[in-house]
N, C-alpha and C positions, 0 to 999 in steps of 0.2 A: 504494500500500500504506500502510495506517495502522499506526503503531507502537502496540503495546499498552504502556502505562506499567508499569514494574516497581514492585511494591508493596514497602513497607518490609521485610517478612519475607523477601523474596527478594534483598535486598541483603546484601553482606558487606564487611567492612573489607578494604581493598586493591583493591576494584573501581575501575577507571579508566573514567571517562566521557570520551569524546573527541568533538570536533566533526566533523560531517559536511559543514559548509560553513565558509567563511572570511568575514571581515569586512574590507572594504577601506576604509581611512580616506582621505577626500578632503580637499583643501585647503579647498573651499567648506564642507564639513561642520565642519572644525576651526574655521574662523572663525565660522561661525554658532553653534556650541555655545559658544565662548568669549565671543562678544558677549552671550549671554544669561546665562551662568553663571560665567565665569572670565576676565574681560577683562584679561588680561595681554598686553603687547606681543608676546611670543614666540608667543602663540596667535592674534593678530589680524592681523598684518601681516608679510608676508615680508621687507620691507626693514628694519623695526624688529627683527624676529627675527634677521636676519643680524648685527646689531650686538651680540647677546647671546652668552652662552657656548654657546647651542645652535647658533648659526651658521645658523639657518633656522627656518622655521615648524615648530612641534611641537604635538601634541594635548595638551589638558589631561589630567591624570591622572584627573580625574573623568569625562571623556569616554571615556578608555580603559576605565575600569571599567564605564561604561554599555554600551560595545561588548561587554564580557565578559558582561554580563547578557543581551544579545541572543544571543550565542554559546551561552549556556546552553540556550536553546531548541532548539539544533541538536546538543546532546550526546546520544550514545547509549552505553549504553541510556538511554532516556527514563525518568525516575522519575515516580511518581504524586504530584507536588508539590502541596501545599496552599498553602504560603506561605513566603516567605523569613523568616528570623529574625535574621540579623545577619552582619556582616563583621568579622573580626579580622585584625590583623597585615597590613594593606594596605600593600604596598610597590610603588612605581613604580620599576622597575629600569633602564629604558632609554627614551630619547625615542621617541615614535611620530610618524612623519612622514607627510606626504601620500604616498599610494601604498602604504603598508605594508599587508600582507595578514596579518590576525591570525587565529590559531586557539588553541584551549586544550584542556587536559586537567585533569580534576578527579578526584582520588583520595580515596576515602572513608577517613577515619581513625577515625571513631567513630560508633556506632549506639546509640541509646538509646530504648527504648520509653517512651512517655509514661505516667506514672502516673495523671495526672488525666484523660487522654483516650485510652482504650484503642484507639480507631480510628486512631491515628496514632503516628508515631515521629519522633525528631529525628536528622537526619544532619548530621555535621560532615565537611568535606572540605577538602583543600589544592588550590587552583586555581592554575594557571600559564598565563599568556597569552604566546604567542611570536609573533614576526613571521615573515615569509617565509624568513628566514635561520636560523630556530630560535633566535634571540636572545630570552631571556626579557625581557618588557617590564613585566610586572605579576605579583605573587604575592599571595595572600591566603588566609585560611581563611574559608570560608562555612558557614553553618548554615541548614537549612531543614526544614520539616515534610513528611513523606511519609505517604500513606494506608496503612493496614493493612487486611487483609481483602479484600473485592472492590473493584476500582477503580471 
């Protein structure tokens, strides 16, 4: 079954988008991402990470946000997204460790029809990523463009 994306005019403040799948963070992926983008010892090596305040390997906050972007693809209802616009108030709340299973909820907090492009609207929403124990690991406010009219 193919999901029909929800258009801007069918969205409402308070709508909660939730993930239909989870994202499992692996040790290999944590190290690979860190080696390329955030080469801190607590992201690269279990032994070195054990000697830090984290007490073991943890994912980069940037990696966790990247996983959140992936999870956005599995949020329902699916919106008729055109493009992302920005991220505000990004907070990394709790370390993400190998084996953590992430999911997220995104609650719409503002909808604004575009004045310059009547075929689209701007959505702002609060996103929270949690692990398998429902511990929040990341929070942010995201904004994106959504189609109006026919998808």
